[in-house]
N, C-alpha and C positions, 0 to 999 in steps of 0.2 A: 570344715574350715570353709569359712565364706569368702565371696569375690576379694575382698580388700586383702586377703591373705597372700594372696597371687600377686599383688601388686608393691610398689615402691612408691607412697605417696608421700609428698612433703606438704605439711598441714601449719598456717599460720593461725597462733591462737593470739587474738587480741583481748587479752583479760587481766585486770589491773588485780584481782586477787590470786595471790599465790597459792594458797588451798585449792580454788576453783581449778588452777592450772594444774597440780598435780594430780586432781581426781581425774581430768582432761589425757594428762599422759598416762596413767595407769590404765585407764580404759582403752587408749590408743594401742598398748601392748596387748591386752588381753582381745582386741580385735583383730591381732595378727598382722598387724598394719606393720611392713619392715623396716629396718634403717636403711637410707640411702648412703653407700659406703658407711664409712666410719663416722657418718652423722646421725643424728637425731631426725625422724621424722617431722618434730614438733619444732617450730620457730615459735620464742615469745615474744610478745610487745606489750607491755603495760599500759600503752596511752596509743589514743588514735595517731597522734602525731609518728610516733616510733612504727606503729603498724603500717603507714602510709610509706614509709620508709622500706620498710622490712620487705612490703609486698613489691615495691617495685624492685628491689636487690634481688631477692631470692624467689622471685615468681614461683607461688605456691602452687599446689593442685587446687588447694580448698582451704577457704577462710572460716575459722571460727570466731565467730564476731561479738562481743558484749556490747548490749545497749546501753549499759550503764558505765562511763569511763570518766576518768578524772577530767578531761578535755573535750566530749562530746558524749551528748545522750541523743537516745532517740532516733527516729528516723535520719536527721542529719549525718550521724553516725554511718547507716548504711548507703546514702548517697555519695559519702565522701569516700569510701571504700571503693564503689561501683565506679567511681570516678578514674580513678588509679589504676584498676583492675578489672574492668569490663566484662573479661572473657573467664575470670574466675569465680567458681561457683559460691555462694556465701549461706554458710548456715549460721544463725542469729541465736543468742544466748540471752536468756530472760529469767525474770525472775519469777516465783510462782505466782502474783499476781498481774502478770505482764501479758495474757494471753491475746488480748485486743491490739495492743502493740506490736506483736510478733504477726498476726495477721495484716497489720499494716505494713510492715517490713516487706513480707512476702509481696504484697503489692510495688512495694518500690524497687523489687530486684532481686531480695534474698529468694534462695531456692529453698530452704528449710529450717526449722527453729528448734531447738531442745530447750527444755526447762531444766535449769542447773538444779541440781540434786536429785533429779528426779528421772536419770537415763542411767544406764549400764552399757558395757561394752557392745553387746550386741545392737542397743539402740544407737549409740554412735558411730557402730560398723554401718548399720543400714541406711541412715541420715548421710553418712559421707557416699556411700557406693550409691544411693537415689541422686542425691545431689550431683556427682558427675556423670550420670546417666540424664538428667533432665537438661545439664548445660550441654552435653555434646547435641542432643536435640535441638534446642534452642538455637545452639550455634548453627546447625544443619537447618533449619526452619531460617534463620536470619540471611542464611547464603542463598537459600531458594527465593526468599522475598526480596533480596537485592538481584539476584539474577532476573525475576520476573519485571521488577522495576526499572532495569537497565536494558532492556532488551527493546529493539526498535519496532517491535511487531505489537501492534493492540492485542491486550490480552483480557477476556470475560468470562468470568465464572457466573454460570445462574445454577438456578435449581430446575427440577424436571418441568417447570411451567414458566421457563424461561423469563424468571423475576433474576434481575442481575444481583449478584452479594457480593463483586469484588470486582475492580478493573484497575488495570496499570496505568500508569502516567502516559504509557505511548497511546493507549486508547483516548486519553484527554487531549493530548496534540493532534491526534488524527480527527476527533469528532467535535472538540470544543467543549463537550459535556465532562464537569469535573466528578470524580469520586463521587461527592456528597449526593450531587444531582442526578446521578446514575443508580445508585441503591435503590431496590424496590421497584425499580422501572423496567418495562420490556424493551428490549434493541429496536423491535418493529415500531414500536411507536413514538419511537426518539429519532430513527436514522431512514424510515421508509420513504424513499423518493418517487414511487410510484411508478419506477420504470420495471419493476418484475411485478407479473400478472399473478394471480391468486394460485396457478398451477404450478408455478416454480416453487412458492414455500410451501404446497400441499408435498410435491417429491422431496425437498428437503426435510420435513417433519417426517415423513414414511421412512425415511433413511436413517434418522437418529434415534429414532424410538425403536427402530426393528435392535439399536445398539451397534450400527454402523458408522463409520467415518464419513462425513460429508464434505466434498471440496466441491469450489466454484466460485463464480466470480459475477459480481453484481454493481449495482449504481445505488450509492446512499447519499444521504444527505447530512450535511453536518449543522449545528446547532446556529451558526448562521445563514444557512441557507444555501451554501453553496453546495454542489454536485461533486463526489469523487468516485473515482473507478478502486474498488476492494476485491482484493482475492481473501478470501474466507475459508476456514477449516474448523468445522464444530466436532468434537470429540466426545462421545457419551463417557460417565464414570459411572463405574457400580460397584454396587458393595459386595462383601463375600459372598452373597446369596446370587449375584448377577443381575441384580436389580438396580436398574438407572436412577442414581441419586441427583446428579448433578450434568451439567453439559461446561466444556470448556471449548471457547473459541477465539480462534487467533486469526487476528486480522491486519492484511497488509493493504497498505496505500499504494494504489499501482497505477495511479495517474499519469503519473510522468512516463511510465512505461508505454503505457497505451497511445499518450500524445507522441511519444517517439515512433511508437509502431504508425500510426497513421499518418507522422510526417514521411517514413519511407515508403508508406504504400501510395502516398499524393506525388514524392517527387519519382516513382517507378511509374505512374500512369499520365504525368502532366507533363508537358513542356516548360523548361526550366526558365526561359527567356518571358513567355506572355501567360503561364500557365492555365493555358488552355489545355484539355485532354491532348495525350498524345498519339500516334498512330496504333498503340497497343489498345490504349482504352478504347477509341474509336472502333476498332474492328470488333472488340468485345461488346459495344453498344450495339453497333451494326447488326453483329449475330442474333443478339436478343431481338433486336427490332425486326429482324426477318422472320424469326422464331413467332416472333405474335402475329405477323402479319398473314403467315402460313395458317394460323389457326384460324383466325379473324376473317381471311381473304381480303386483307388490306391491302392498303400501298405505300411504298417507300420510295425517297427520293435522296439521292447522294448527288452533291453538287461539288465539285473540284474547280479551284478559282487557284488560278495563278495571276500574280502582278505582274502589272504593263511597267516596263521601264523602272523595275527595281535595282537591276544591276549598276547603272550608271550613278544612283544615289549613293551606292555603296563605294563605287568607285573614286566619286568625286567627293564625296563628303565623309568619307570614312565610315568604319564598321559600328562605331558608339553611336552615330547619327542611325543609323541603318536597323540596327537594336532598338532605338526608341521609336524609330519609325513602324517597325513591326509591332510593338507593344498598341501603338494608336490604332493601326489596322485591326490589332485581333479586339479593342473596345468597340471598333465600329462595326464591326460582323457580329459582335454577341448581341450589338442592340438591335441589328435587324431580326433575329430570330428571339424572340422572349419565351417562347413554348417552353416548359421544363423538359419533355420529350425530345426536344431537338440538341444538337452537339454541335459545337462549332469547334474544330481540331486543327493545329498545326501540323502540318503534314511533314514537313521539313523546309529549310531554307525560306524562300517565299510563296510557299503552296500552304495552302488551307482547304481544309473538307468539311463540307456541313452536312449534316444526317438530319433528314427531315422524317420525321418516325409518324405512321398513323395519318397522313393525309389523304384525301376524299377524293382528290383526282390527279392525275401528273401535272395539269395547267397550274395546280397549287403552286408549285415549283416557279413559275414563271413569275408571280407577284414577289415571293422571296428574292427571285434574281435581279427584279427592278429595282427594288430597296438595295441589295448589296452593289449594285453598280453605282447608283446613287450617290450611296455614302464613299464610296471610294473616290468617287468624281470629284469630291468638295477638296479644295486645298489643305495639306497639312501644315500645321505651323509646328514645326522643331525648331526651339532654340531661335535663332534668329532666319532661320531658311523655312521658305515658302516652296514646299514640295508638292507637285503635281503627280498623280498615280491615276491607274484605272485598272481593270481586272479584268479576265478574260475567264468564263465560267463553262465548265462541261457539265450536262445534266444526265444522269442514268438514274431509270425506274425500276424497282421491281415491280411485276415478274417480267415486264416486256421486255428489259435491259439485262438480265442475269437475274439468277436465282440464290447465288451465294457472294460471299463479302467479297472474294478474290475477281468474281466476274464483274461487280458491280463498281470496286475499285477500278479495274483496268477500263472500263469501258465509260466510265466519267472521266478519268484521264484522257483518253481517246478526243470525247468530245470536246474538252479544254483544248485539245491542241486545233482540232478544227475550229474553234472561236477566235484562236491567234492569228490562223492564216486566213479567215474572214477579216481580219481587219483590225482586232483587239476591242476591247473595251465593250462586248458584247456575250451572249451566252449561247449555246447550242446543246441541244438534245442528241444522245448517241444514237445514229442510224447504223444498221449493219454495210458493211464494206466500206464505201465512201461516200454514201447519201447522207446530206446535211442539211436539215431543215430549222431555219432561223425558228425563234418563238416568237 
């Protein structure tokens, strides 16, 4: 008993010759295909038009389709039936001299073909069984294809030499390269940004050629030349003997996530008003500068600046004008310390701290202090207001005035208060106890 005998299958026969229909019905019974309740498993339609109606109404499991009907012949018959029943397997029925037409029908979407007058029940049962299996496989493949084409992540399939064999639409949206442009090429030659060194790719290849999954992040280049951050997973695909045959790469554009992470990091370490490094970032940079100075026996200077007469501006002109004034102060202070190794930070309120890393001698800070005082002494034009300010600057130098972050900050702050008591608009170096020397 074959597999068909264990199933109740409805068969639509689109055949204009009653004699051929009778032979088909006999072979269906001999193949063990059961009735569906009190209904015959075979539904007959003598023309394509009636077959289209029957296919829509009865929803058959299989269609036996004659390619020579009174109202349609050849491939048009297959195409018309596929249009109304795209998920139903079609077995075409041909005459003895129509093998070429039958093969063309297979290319047009038919599952199999039988030559009328040359098949018996076992051939018919086998053709129906195989057609149903192939249709299920094709439906599953269509589902997989639709799923791969609809996912948001880019997917590449390459051979073992990294030659692209297939790419989904998300890959095209991500990179700008179409499927036609990608097949036959290597991802490296298309997307390489030069941001990863040779060791990066060597470690990747060592992993996947060993049969393991590789996961990482990298910077790639789109077709238009723009860069994007990518999370990449590459999985080896092996045959039944464990030999690697293909690689599947899943690519996710993480540029927006990376940009958000950078914005969060920036906000965590910068003053929101002036965009200068905040106290946390200053402390980190001072710690690193001191570590470098210890190794090189270098000198580091810390300058604590407090604005003179800033509070009356806030009290009389309002906080909005005060905020604009602080922004302009920050701009002028930055212009006085152009070295990349130096840091201008807002410490809080109207207090700023400047880190001078890797100076040659302590008196180098005097030159910078003079520039800072001159910059603050020039009137500020904020809207319709001409505002005059000045600054009091305290200077502490490593290693004379402290050897760690907290000690240097504390002593620079003390020196700033001595500058205040000395009449403001000046600088003072830290001296132990209360001795203060003007620079």
